[in-house]
Backbone as a chain_set.jsonl record, in Angstrom:
{"seq": "MPAIKGLLDLIRQRLDPVEGESGAGFRGDGDLNGLPSPSGRKLRPAAVLAPLILHDGPPRLLFTERASHLLKHPGQISFPGGSLDPGDAGPAQAALREVEEEIGIGAEHVELVGRFESYETGTGFQITPFVGVLRPGYDLKPDPGEVASVFEAPFDFLMNPLNHQQRSGVWQGQERHYYAMPWEDRYIWGVTAGLLKSLHDKLYG", "coords": {"N": [[287.95, 23.144, 181.645], [290.902, 22.888, 181.444], [293.136, 23.658, 179.434], [292.1, 25.273, 177.905], [291.401, 27.61, 179.258], [293.915, 28.249, 180.159], [294.966, 29.144, 177.855], [293.17, 31.431, 177.473], [293.695, 32.846, 179.515], [296.159, 33.562, 178.719], [296.13, 34.979, 176.486], [294.587, 37.407, 177.474], [296.834, 38.348, 179.227], [299.0, 38.937, 177.347], [297.719, 40.528, 175.568], [297.547, 43.757, 174.253], [295.115, 46.303, 175.854], [291.616, 46.724, 175.096], [290.97, 48.981, 174.47], [292.594, 52.151, 173.776], [296.011, 52.923, 172.878], [297.922, 50.42, 170.79], [300.6, 48.799, 172.578], [302.932, 48.056, 171.089], [303.674, 49.034, 168.748], [303.965, 49.147, 165.202], [302.759, 46.801, 162.77], [303.389, 45.17, 159.275], [302.791, 44.771, 155.738], [304.95, 45.627, 154.865], [307.098, 44.208, 156.111], [308.396, 42.012, 155.602], [309.737, 42.932, 153.152], [311.58, 44.865, 153.367], [310.579, 47.146, 153.81], [309.624, 50.186, 155.905], [307.431, 50.373, 158.753], [305.419, 52.307, 160.541], [304.978, 53.826, 157.466], [304.494, 56.492, 156.702], [302.824, 57.215, 155.045], [299.419, 58.66, 153.995], [297.135, 57.024, 155.407], [294.159, 54.531, 155.389], [291.972, 54.452, 158.452], [291.313, 51.058, 159.749], [289.371, 48.391, 161.148], [289.378, 44.997, 162.348], [288.271, 41.753, 163.335], [289.385, 39.02, 165.174], [287.581, 36.164, 165.242], [287.413, 34.248, 168.049], [286.711, 30.928, 168.95], [285.852, 28.914, 171.629], [284.422, 26.889, 172.523], [282.606, 23.967, 172.17], [284.655, 22.17, 171.19], [288.059, 22.141, 170.235], [290.286, 24.828, 170.451], [289.202, 27.518, 167.717], [289.74, 29.72, 165.054], [287.664, 32.149, 163.216], [286.895, 32.611, 160.092], [286.155, 34.633, 157.044], [285.544, 34.128, 153.694], [285.783, 36.28, 150.841], [283.312, 37.711, 149.019], [283.23, 36.656, 145.193], [282.575, 38.738, 143.824], [283.165, 41.184, 144.703], [285.037, 44.108, 144.077], [287.517, 44.656, 145.661], [290.096, 42.771, 146.543], [288.695, 40.087, 145.829], [287.468, 37.147, 146.577], [289.644, 36.474, 148.459], [290.801, 35.318, 151.785], [289.608, 36.391, 154.768], [289.599, 38.123, 157.918], [286.505, 39.071, 159.661], [285.658, 42.401, 159.171], [286.517, 46.007, 158.453], [286.454, 49.4, 156.962], [286.419, 52.169, 159.295], [283.578, 53.965, 159.899], [282.036, 57.034, 159.863], [280.089, 57.226, 162.051], [281.232, 55.45, 164.206], [282.378, 54.749, 167.289], [285.11, 54.391, 167.356], [287.817, 52.019, 166.772], [287.251, 49.469, 167.917], [284.4, 49.522, 168.148], [283.748, 49.682, 165.704], [284.871, 47.075, 164.648], [283.025, 45.188, 165.677], [280.716, 46.227, 164.523], [281.244, 45.163, 162.013], [281.416, 42.74, 162.064], [278.978, 42.123, 162.83], [277.494, 42.983, 160.586], [278.666, 41.807, 158.098], [278.424, 38.629, 158.973], [276.595, 38.14, 160.601], [276.725, 37.857, 163.615], [275.573, 39.43, 166.506], [276.901, 42.014, 168.887], [276.366, 41.243, 171.41], [276.952, 38.485, 171.28], [279.771, 38.511, 171.583], [282.925, 38.826, 173.22], [285.133, 41.324, 173.502], [288.772, 40.676, 174.074], [290.918, 41.618, 173.981], [293.524, 43.455, 172.105], [295.913, 43.65, 169.112], [299.173, 44.691, 167.68], [298.923, 47.296, 165.421], [298.384, 47.04, 161.666], [299.698, 47.766, 158.664], [298.872, 48.175, 155.732], [299.532, 47.572, 151.963], [297.942, 48.469, 150.543], [297.281, 50.556, 151.428], [295.678, 50.773, 154.207], [295.172, 51.134, 157.857], [295.103, 48.845, 159.989], [293.486, 47.983, 162.915], [293.739, 45.187, 164.693], [291.628, 42.925, 166.801], [291.098, 40.413, 169.173], [288.414, 38.555, 169.818], [285.973, 36.549, 171.709], [283.754, 34.303, 170.857], [280.489, 33.995, 172.092], [278.272, 31.272, 172.814], [275.449, 30.276, 171.159], [275.066, 32.172, 168.928], [273.984, 32.561, 165.482], [274.827, 32.049, 162.342], [274.844, 34.208, 159.627], [275.921, 35.09, 157.107], [276.549, 37.888, 154.885], [275.474, 37.823, 151.797], [276.162, 39.791, 149.787], [278.727, 40.067, 150.417], [280.483, 38.317, 151.545], [281.469, 35.06, 150.56], [281.636, 32.674, 151.978], [281.903, 31.145, 155.258], [284.026, 29.848, 157.425], [286.073, 27.698, 159.725], [289.209, 27.475, 161.509], [291.934, 25.554, 162.813], [293.215, 26.782, 165.923], [295.442, 26.18, 167.331], [296.972, 25.195, 164.885], [297.226, 27.321, 163.329], [298.706, 29.015, 165.104], [301.272, 27.562, 164.997], [304.632, 28.066, 164.44], [305.684, 26.347, 162.135], [304.151, 26.146, 160.275], [303.835, 28.65, 159.242], [304.343, 30.032, 156.476], [306.738, 31.474, 154.127], [306.298, 33.208, 151.009], [306.486, 34.616, 147.694], [305.706, 37.004, 145.095], [305.014, 38.816, 142.112], [303.935, 41.852, 142.345], [302.394, 45.016, 141.049], [304.618, 45.401, 139.476], [306.875, 44.702, 140.841], [308.83, 42.213, 142.959], [307.3, 40.848, 145.631], [307.409, 39.745, 148.826], [305.683, 37.395, 151.245], [303.274, 36.391, 153.921], [301.915, 32.82, 154.015], [299.589, 30.604, 155.279], [298.219, 27.93, 154.14], [295.251, 25.96, 154.712], [294.081, 22.582, 154.97], [291.49, 23.208, 151.886], [291.844, 25.85, 151.887], [293.452, 28.761, 151.317], [294.963, 30.724, 153.278], [296.719, 33.98, 153.349], [298.827, 36.644, 152.795], [297.644, 39.789, 153.944], [295.883, 38.678, 156.288], [297.354, 36.25, 157.038], [299.401, 37.625, 157.595], [298.613, 39.048, 159.798], [297.933, 36.977, 161.39], [300.477, 35.979, 162.04], [301.68, 37.95, 163.356], [299.851, 37.832, 165.708], [300.534, 35.489, 166.533], [303.418, 36.05, 167.332], [302.751, 37.983, 169.335], [301.478, 36.734, 171.312], [303.343, 34.501, 171.501], [306.237, 35.078, 171.346]], "CA": [[288.863, 22.673, 180.566], [292.21, 23.781, 181.701], [293.965, 24.152, 178.325], [291.12, 26.645, 177.179], [291.382, 28.623, 180.44], [295.121, 28.855, 180.319], [294.926, 30.062, 176.62], [292.372, 32.903, 177.377], [294.61, 33.713, 180.465], [297.66, 34.061, 178.08], [295.577, 36.053, 175.671], [294.327, 38.504, 178.386], [298.011, 38.893, 179.935], [300.044, 39.247, 176.374], [297.298, 41.217, 174.41], [296.965, 45.155, 174.526], [294.086, 46.458, 176.237], [290.682, 46.976, 173.851], [290.848, 50.59, 174.289], [293.548, 52.665, 173.956], [297.122, 52.485, 171.789], [298.884, 49.45, 170.734], [301.769, 48.926, 172.974], [304.142, 47.502, 170.511], [303.914, 49.608, 167.311], [303.254, 48.62, 163.938], [303.348, 45.603, 161.689], [302.587, 45.481, 157.867], [302.963, 44.316, 154.502], [306.72, 45.87, 154.454], [308.035, 43.464, 157.186], [309.253, 40.845, 154.726], [310.165, 43.474, 151.786], [312.766, 45.91, 153.926], [310.009, 48.607, 154.066], [309.326, 50.467, 157.426], [306.056, 50.278, 159.231], [304.721, 52.988, 159.63], [305.712, 54.059, 156.372], [304.599, 57.766, 156.712], [301.518, 57.299, 154.027], [298.302, 58.803, 154.714], [296.308, 55.639, 155.781], [292.808, 54.918, 155.934], [291.744, 53.323, 159.442], [290.118, 50.169, 159.389], [289.438, 47.527, 162.563], [289.226, 43.604, 162.268], [288.087, 41.094, 164.534], [289.935, 37.593, 165.127], [286.87, 35.495, 166.364], [287.842, 32.873, 168.916], [285.756, 29.769, 169.423], [286.544, 28.267, 172.696], [283.234, 26.041, 172.828], [282.008, 22.992, 171.166], [285.549, 21.395, 170.584], [289.273, 22.896, 170.242], [289.983, 26.479, 170.019], [289.495, 27.748, 166.635], [289.421, 31.063, 164.568], [286.549, 31.722, 162.363], [287.09, 33.538, 158.721], [285.26, 34.916, 155.682], [285.861, 34.125, 152.53], [285.175, 37.497, 150.037], [282.544, 37.534, 147.579], [284.132, 36.888, 144.161], [282.443, 40.082, 142.606], [284.02, 42.291, 145.2], [285.967, 45.129, 143.623], [288.935, 44.713, 146.215], [290.402, 41.532, 147.223], [287.691, 39.073, 145.875], [287.662, 35.757, 146.993], [290.478, 36.396, 149.321], [290.57, 34.738, 153.131], [289.806, 37.437, 155.808], [288.576, 38.047, 159.088], [285.345, 40.148, 159.669], [286.083, 43.694, 159.426], [286.221, 46.884, 157.393], [286.803, 50.712, 157.419], [285.939, 53.175, 160.403], [282.569, 54.736, 159.812], [282.135, 58.29, 160.822], [279.395, 56.996, 163.295], [281.955, 54.641, 164.953], [283.048, 55.441, 168.352], [286.509, 53.894, 167.733], [287.956, 50.869, 166.013], [286.687, 48.393, 168.61], [283.157, 49.333, 167.691], [284.102, 49.016, 164.016], [285.198, 45.683, 164.247], [281.841, 44.832, 166.101], [279.61, 46.502, 163.736], [281.428, 44.711, 160.764], [281.307, 41.238, 162.247], [277.295, 41.888, 162.668], [277.014, 43.201, 159.084], [279.214, 40.771, 157.553], [278.41, 37.421, 159.255], [275.395, 38.163, 161.567], [277.146, 37.597, 164.862], [275.935, 40.671, 167.247], [277.812, 42.322, 170.109], [275.969, 40.411, 172.675], [277.571, 36.974, 171.199], [281.188, 38.729, 171.368], [283.781, 39.178, 174.298], [286.435, 41.514, 173.341], [289.438, 40.389, 175.099], [292.547, 42.378, 173.703], [293.869, 43.841, 170.429], [297.464, 43.536, 169.158], [299.745, 45.555, 166.636], [298.163, 47.867, 163.911], [298.795, 46.515, 160.597], [299.7, 48.837, 157.539], [298.677, 47.394, 154.17], [300.168, 47.896, 151.111], [296.599, 49.081, 149.726], [296.628, 52.006, 152.17], [294.858, 50.692, 155.098], [295.918, 51.126, 158.711], [294.168, 48.188, 160.39], [293.597, 47.751, 164.094], [292.967, 43.771, 165.098], [291.332, 42.694, 167.87], [290.567, 39.33, 169.547], [286.936, 38.67, 170.462], [285.495, 35.424, 172.114], [282.274, 34.242, 170.652], [279.581, 33.261, 172.966], [277.384, 30.034, 172.386], [274.188, 30.991, 170.931], [274.703, 32.837, 167.829], [273.486, 31.968, 164.279], [275.562, 32.69, 161.378], [273.923, 34.579, 158.592], [276.439, 36.001, 156.168], [275.777, 38.709, 153.771], [275.862, 37.376, 150.14], [276.59, 40.909, 149.093], [279.89, 40.631, 150.641], [280.714, 36.814, 152.14], [280.806, 33.909, 150.014], [281.298, 31.706, 152.916], [282.428, 31.154, 156.445], [284.961, 28.895, 157.752], [286.993, 27.931, 160.882], [290.442, 26.895, 161.242], [292.238, 25.07, 164.289], [293.96, 27.738, 166.449], [296.934, 25.508, 167.288], [297.721, 25.079, 163.481], [297.657, 28.811, 162.896], [299.745, 29.367, 165.893], [302.158, 26.682, 165.216], [305.535, 28.492, 163.272], [305.925, 25.554, 161.243], [302.974, 26.358, 159.321], [304.032, 30.075, 158.75], [305.081, 29.773, 154.911], [306.924, 32.808, 153.092], [306.004, 32.993, 149.65], [306.48, 35.874, 147.062], [304.941, 36.869, 143.935], [305.229, 39.853, 141.578], [302.83, 42.98, 142.485], [302.688, 46.451, 140.542], [306.198, 45.176, 138.807], [307.82, 44.241, 141.609], [308.662, 40.889, 143.771], [306.813, 41.094, 147.23], [307.319, 38.737, 149.921], [304.578, 37.642, 151.863], [303.292, 35.062, 154.572], [300.819, 32.068, 153.938], [299.239, 29.586, 155.929], [297.479, 27.088, 153.676], [294.822, 25.075, 155.625], [293.101, 22.098, 153.861], [291.608, 23.543, 151.066], [291.678, 27.198, 152.012], [294.715, 29.214, 151.032], [295.22, 32.041, 153.903], [297.598, 34.42, 153.017], [298.793, 38.222, 152.567], [297.372, 40.58, 155.309], [295.44, 37.9, 156.998], [298.312, 35.422, 157.407], [300.495, 38.375, 158.138], [297.928, 39.363, 161.045], [298.102, 35.794, 162.292], [302.039, 35.786, 162.334], [301.763, 39.091, 164.292], [298.99, 37.455, 166.97], [301.365, 34.471, 167.278], [304.338, 36.678, 167.827], [302.379, 38.825, 170.503], [301.34, 35.775, 172.141], [304.462, 33.473, 172.153], [307.277, 35.802, 170.589]], "C": [[290.143, 23.684, 180.687], [292.97, 24.357, 180.691], [293.146, 25.247, 177.506], [291.512, 27.633, 178.233], [292.935, 29.005, 180.263], [295.388, 29.777, 178.726], [293.978, 31.462, 176.924], [293.164, 33.889, 178.254], [295.805, 34.465, 179.629], [297.091, 34.997, 177.194], [295.508, 37.537, 176.466], [295.788, 39.185, 178.955], [298.615, 39.65, 178.518], [299.375, 40.402, 175.529], [297.177, 42.625, 175.023], [295.484, 45.293, 174.962], [293.191, 47.057, 175.071], [290.693, 48.511, 173.561], [292.167, 50.902, 174.805], [294.435, 52.265, 172.895], [297.858, 51.066, 171.944], [300.273, 49.706, 171.778], [303.055, 48.451, 172.377], [304.527, 47.73, 169.25], [303.217, 49.242, 166.109], [303.806, 47.33, 163.408], [302.819, 45.845, 160.294], [303.143, 44.697, 156.663], [304.247, 44.483, 154.114], [307.564, 44.858, 155.361], [309.038, 42.463, 156.474], [309.764, 41.527, 153.447], [311.122, 44.628, 152.193], [312.1, 47.202, 153.854], [309.744, 48.72, 155.647], [308.036, 50.671, 157.5], [306.136, 50.949, 160.588], [305.561, 53.607, 158.381], [305.526, 55.781, 156.241], [303.349, 57.955, 155.61], [300.373, 57.724, 154.846], [297.448, 57.645, 154.714], [294.768, 55.875, 155.752], [292.321, 53.897, 157.232], [290.82, 52.439, 159.132], [290.344, 49.021, 160.985], [288.995, 45.886, 161.741], [288.653, 43.115, 163.449], [288.469, 39.682, 164.526], [288.913, 36.766, 165.893], [287.232, 34.306, 166.841], [286.832, 32.017, 169.392], [286.219, 29.019, 170.342], [285.455, 27.105, 173.25], [282.942, 25.098, 172.025], [283.392, 22.398, 170.511], [286.957, 22.364, 170.879], [289.399, 24.241, 170.002], [290.235, 26.563, 168.437], [289.377, 29.152, 166.17], [288.356, 30.688, 163.566], [287.076, 32.897, 161.111], [286.207, 33.545, 158.051], [286.098, 34.586, 154.691], [285.268, 35.329, 151.441], [284.165, 36.898, 149.202], [283.285, 37.49, 146.289], [283.718, 37.941, 143.199], [282.798, 41.286, 143.385], [285.088, 43.124, 144.279], [287.617, 44.808, 144.399], [289.017, 43.689, 146.937], [289.503, 40.152, 147.231], [288.039, 37.831, 145.882], [288.788, 34.988, 147.729], [289.565, 35.698, 150.986], [290.623, 35.879, 153.935], [289.176, 37.054, 157.022], [287.563, 39.27, 158.994], [286.13, 41.345, 159.891], [286.142, 44.7, 158.216], [286.721, 48.434, 157.694], [285.997, 51.288, 158.55], [284.701, 53.775, 159.405], [282.524, 55.994, 160.327], [281.247, 58.066, 162.313], [280.067, 56.343, 164.396], [282.475, 55.419, 165.996], [284.796, 55.009, 168.228], [286.441, 52.323, 166.727], [287.372, 49.533, 166.574], [285.14, 48.381, 168.254], [282.934, 49.134, 166.213], [283.909, 47.808, 163.82], [283.788, 45.049, 164.727], [280.816, 45.122, 165.075], [280.005, 45.688, 162.276], [281.072, 43.162, 160.958], [279.7, 41.221, 162.303], [276.981, 42.021, 161.495], [277.558, 42.406, 158.124], [278.748, 39.134, 157.638], [277.09, 37.301, 160.306], [275.418, 37.88, 162.874], [276.796, 39.141, 165.588], [276.787, 40.85, 168.141], [277.624, 41.493, 171.148], [276.935, 38.917, 172.544], [279.596, 37.059, 171.103], [281.732, 39.442, 172.666], [284.786, 39.767, 173.939], [287.424, 41.225, 174.517], [291.163, 41.172, 174.867], [292.769, 42.899, 172.163], [295.656, 43.954, 170.42], [297.976, 44.713, 168.163], [298.753, 45.947, 165.337], [298.787, 47.222, 163.03], [298.617, 47.633, 159.48], [299.791, 47.746, 156.388], [299.29, 48.062, 153.067], [299.175, 48.579, 149.949], [296.516, 50.479, 150.141], [295.696, 51.833, 153.524], [295.807, 50.55, 156.483], [294.897, 50.118, 159.745], [294.495, 47.774, 161.952], [292.858, 46.348, 164.465], [292.799, 43.464, 166.478], [290.808, 41.181, 168.056], [289.381, 39.201, 170.217], [286.423, 36.813, 170.791], [284.195, 35.13, 171.733], [281.661, 33.264, 171.573], [278.726, 32.316, 172.269], [275.987, 30.867, 172.271], [273.794, 31.753, 169.461], [274.262, 31.997, 166.261], [274.305, 32.886, 163.093], [275.065, 32.753, 160.103], [274.926, 35.76, 157.611], [275.946, 36.687, 154.891], [276.209, 38.107, 152.615], [276.742, 38.315, 149.611], [278.168, 41.126, 149.332], [280.867, 38.97, 151.191], [280.207, 35.695, 151.18], [280.891, 32.462, 150.892], [281.879, 31.937, 154.041], [283.027, 29.815, 156.718], [285.574, 28.909, 159.006], [288.063, 27.1, 160.484], [291.398, 26.454, 162.611], [293.495, 26.504, 164.724], [295.596, 27.051, 166.728], [297.918, 25.681, 165.729], [298.036, 26.42, 163.029], [298.64, 29.401, 163.938], [301.222, 28.613, 165.806], [303.402, 27.55, 163.859], [305.811, 27.7, 162.084], [305.07, 26.1, 159.715], [302.99, 27.887, 158.703], [304.803, 29.935, 157.686], [305.708, 31.488, 154.621], [306.803, 32.476, 151.843], [306.407, 34.308, 148.918], [305.896, 35.591, 145.793], [305.316, 38.316, 143.259], [303.686, 41.028, 141.529], [303.5, 44.385, 141.974], [304.256, 46.236, 139.953], [307.13, 44.734, 139.778], [307.774, 43.029, 142.872], [308.517, 41.483, 145.172], [306.805, 39.688, 147.932], [305.886, 38.716, 150.633], [304.115, 36.314, 152.812], [301.871, 34.236, 153.751], [300.863, 31.165, 154.764], [298.241, 28.621, 155.199], [296.717, 25.873, 154.612], [293.822, 24.332, 154.707], [292.761, 22.588, 152.563], [291.231, 25.146, 150.73], [293.002, 27.828, 152.038], [294.583, 30.963, 152.112], [296.467, 32.797, 153.865], [297.765, 35.745, 152.878], [298.497, 38.66, 153.992], [296.866, 39.542, 156.247], [296.455, 37.038, 157.561], [299.355, 36.412, 158.095], [299.831, 38.882, 160.001], [298.1, 38.321, 162.299], [299.312, 35.193, 162.809], [302.181, 36.727, 163.378], [300.967, 38.737, 165.691], [300.102, 36.258, 167.542], [302.734, 35.077, 167.863], [304.106, 37.247, 169.453], [302.075, 37.638, 171.6], [302.459, 34.847, 172.707], [305.703, 33.817, 171.836], [308.181, 35.887, 171.999]], "O": [[290.326, 24.81, 180.224], [293.489, 25.456, 180.887], [293.606, 25.934, 176.595], [292.06, 28.633, 177.77], [293.153, 30.216, 180.228], [295.928, 30.88, 178.638], [294.348, 32.524, 176.424], [293.354, 35.093, 178.08], [296.251, 35.597, 179.818], [297.741, 36.042, 177.162], [296.169, 38.534, 176.177], [295.871, 40.404, 179.108], [298.711, 40.877, 178.542], [300.079, 41.169, 174.872], [296.759, 42.741, 176.175], [294.655, 44.504, 174.51], [293.706, 47.747, 174.192], [290.428, 49.045, 172.484], [292.78, 50.382, 175.737], [294.046, 51.47, 172.039], [298.3, 50.651, 173.016], [300.896, 50.765, 171.706], [304.107, 48.43, 173.015], [305.357, 47.077, 168.617], [302.001, 49.057, 166.057], [304.947, 46.887, 163.542], [301.895, 46.639, 160.119], [304.085, 43.938, 156.89], [304.774, 43.782, 153.251], [308.782, 44.826, 155.19], [310.207, 42.231, 156.781], [310.241, 40.768, 152.604], [311.459, 45.378, 151.277], [312.742, 48.252, 153.832], [309.663, 47.79, 156.449], [307.406, 51.096, 156.531], [306.696, 50.458, 161.568], [306.771, 53.81, 158.473], [306.441, 56.374, 155.669], [303.006, 59.126, 155.446], [300.203, 57.39, 156.019], [297.03, 57.402, 153.582], [294.188, 56.937, 155.979], [292.291, 52.68, 157.05], [289.791, 52.66, 158.494], [291.358, 48.992, 161.682], [288.37, 45.81, 160.683], [288.508, 43.807, 164.456], [287.781, 39.017, 163.752], [289.149, 36.56, 167.084], [287.369, 33.34, 166.091], [286.082, 32.43, 170.277], [287.14, 28.293, 169.968], [285.665, 26.507, 174.305], [283.037, 25.462, 170.853], [283.324, 22.125, 169.312], [286.882, 23.266, 171.713], [288.551, 24.799, 169.306], [291.136, 25.944, 167.871], [288.841, 29.887, 166.999], [288.088, 29.567, 163.132], [287.611, 33.96, 161.428], [285.332, 32.686, 158.157], [287.316, 34.737, 154.794], [284.063, 35.184, 151.233], [284.198, 35.747, 148.767], [284.113, 38.397, 146.211], [284.226, 38.121, 142.092], [282.757, 42.38, 142.823], [286.019, 42.47, 143.809], [288.666, 44.754, 143.756], [288.253, 43.495, 147.882], [289.468, 39.332, 148.15], [288.953, 37.435, 145.158], [289.022, 33.781, 147.797], [288.366, 35.616, 151.252], [291.69, 36.491, 153.892], [288.465, 36.072, 157.237], [287.803, 40.285, 158.339], [287.103, 41.379, 160.645], [285.854, 44.303, 157.087], [287.395, 48.611, 158.709], [284.863, 50.838, 158.717], [284.938, 54.008, 158.22], [283.06, 56.085, 161.431], [281.571, 58.552, 163.397], [279.632, 56.555, 165.528], [282.955, 56.538, 165.817], [285.59, 55.395, 169.087], [285.486, 51.751, 166.201], [287.051, 48.614, 165.82], [284.61, 47.285, 168.073], [282.021, 48.488, 165.699], [283.061, 47.334, 163.064], [283.405, 44.215, 163.907], [280.043, 44.212, 164.776], [279.11, 45.583, 161.437], [280.517, 42.491, 160.087], [279.151, 40.247, 161.787], [276.133, 41.229, 161.085], [276.834, 42.265, 157.139], [278.694, 38.439, 156.623], [276.747, 36.187, 160.701], [274.355, 37.643, 163.447], [277.587, 40.052, 165.343], [277.564, 39.919, 168.356], [278.568, 41.021, 171.782], [277.497, 38.378, 173.498], [280.412, 36.202, 170.763], [281.178, 40.43, 173.148], [285.751, 39.004, 173.903], [287.116, 41.433, 175.691], [292.186, 41.138, 175.551], [292.033, 42.589, 171.226], [296.419, 44.231, 171.346], [297.196, 45.623, 167.882], [298.098, 45.235, 164.576], [299.842, 46.708, 163.4], [297.589, 48.302, 159.383], [300.553, 46.792, 156.235], [299.598, 49.238, 153.265], [299.49, 49.051, 148.856], [295.934, 51.385, 149.544], [295.001, 52.792, 153.858], [296.92, 50.027, 156.429], [293.929, 50.675, 160.262], [295.593, 47.301, 162.244], [291.631, 46.285, 164.545], [293.69, 43.691, 167.296], [290.121, 40.71, 167.15], [289.301, 39.786, 171.297], [286.635, 35.974, 169.916], [283.349, 35.778, 172.348], [282.05, 32.124, 171.828], [278.446, 32.567, 171.096], [275.559, 31.769, 172.991], [272.67, 31.9, 168.982], [274.315, 30.769, 166.193], [274.352, 34.114, 163.02], [274.83, 31.749, 159.431], [274.683, 36.958, 157.47], [275.166, 36.219, 154.062], [277.412, 37.883, 152.487], [277.815, 38.023, 149.083], [278.835, 41.986, 148.756], [282.081, 38.934, 150.987], [279.03, 35.396, 150.975], [280.348, 31.407, 150.563], [282.502, 32.998, 154.062], [282.54, 28.781, 156.261], [285.7, 30.012, 159.537], [288.078, 26.287, 159.559], [291.454, 27.333, 163.471], [294.347, 27.0, 163.987], [296.659, 27.506, 166.304], [299.059, 26.102, 165.541], [299.061, 26.634, 162.381], [299.384, 30.303, 163.553], [302.186, 29.019, 166.455], [303.117, 27.621, 162.664], [306.155, 28.275, 161.052], [305.417, 26.316, 158.554], [302.233, 28.229, 157.795], [305.997, 29.703, 157.877], [305.079, 32.5, 154.931], [307.223, 31.368, 151.512], [306.702, 35.205, 149.708], [305.609, 34.478, 145.353], [306.004, 39.025, 143.994], [302.692, 40.922, 140.811], [304.613, 44.825, 142.261], [305.02, 47.186, 140.124], [308.245, 44.384, 139.391], [306.806, 42.952, 143.63], [309.254, 42.289, 145.741], [306.201, 38.701, 147.513], [305.101, 39.664, 150.651], [304.567, 35.219, 152.478], [301.023, 34.825, 153.08], [301.957, 30.748, 155.145], [297.206, 28.528, 155.859], [297.379, 24.989, 155.157], [293.013, 24.865, 153.948], [293.726, 22.486, 151.805], [290.607, 25.596, 149.769], [293.761, 27.364, 152.889], [294.195, 32.043, 151.665], [297.41, 32.217, 154.404], [296.664, 36.29, 152.807], [298.938, 38.11, 155.002], [297.585, 39.506, 157.246], [296.447, 37.073, 158.792], [300.06, 36.04, 159.033], [300.483, 38.99, 161.039], [298.289, 38.509, 163.501], [299.4, 34.292, 163.643], [302.819, 36.359, 164.364], [301.356, 39.273, 166.729], [300.436, 36.149, 168.721], [303.149, 34.561, 168.9], [304.842, 37.092, 170.427], [302.519, 37.767, 172.741], [302.585, 34.483, 173.876], [306.514, 32.904, 171.991], [309.279, 36.443, 171.996]]}, "num_chains": 1, "name": "protein.A"}
């Protein structure tokens, strides 16, 4: 499948190596709000994986819907991931661990192919994002304590600038602007949409 091979070649060429520092600085919630990234705040390190599916059809990315009972960001759409634990060797290992804990996909079914810009959130996290190709043969086993559902969305749709909406809302008494990429009945917005915009700019900008 030459189109898929071309996409994988592009990802490997444009993204930063899995290990080491990102070569293009930071992105963050402040990008649309006139705020610098990094802001100088003390941030909690975290990592996420953008799981890329290249088998059984056109390229897709896999997302989770966070459980509604969670204290932080309940019901929101996200990539699998979370804070670094003391036992993690680094962000890459943390991302792989979180993928297995949240949706049951072990590291043997993930090929990490690169990382892109770290992302500073308004809630105080510094997220290191990775792209990982999912190898066939995995079984999804969402943890009901963290994940309400798992779904896929087309890569081409998410990488199309026409679908990168800019919206605004009031947060902590101030109007804040953010990206949104609604797909079917799923509302992808905020940090996750910001990460997708960052990935688009890294690959095609």
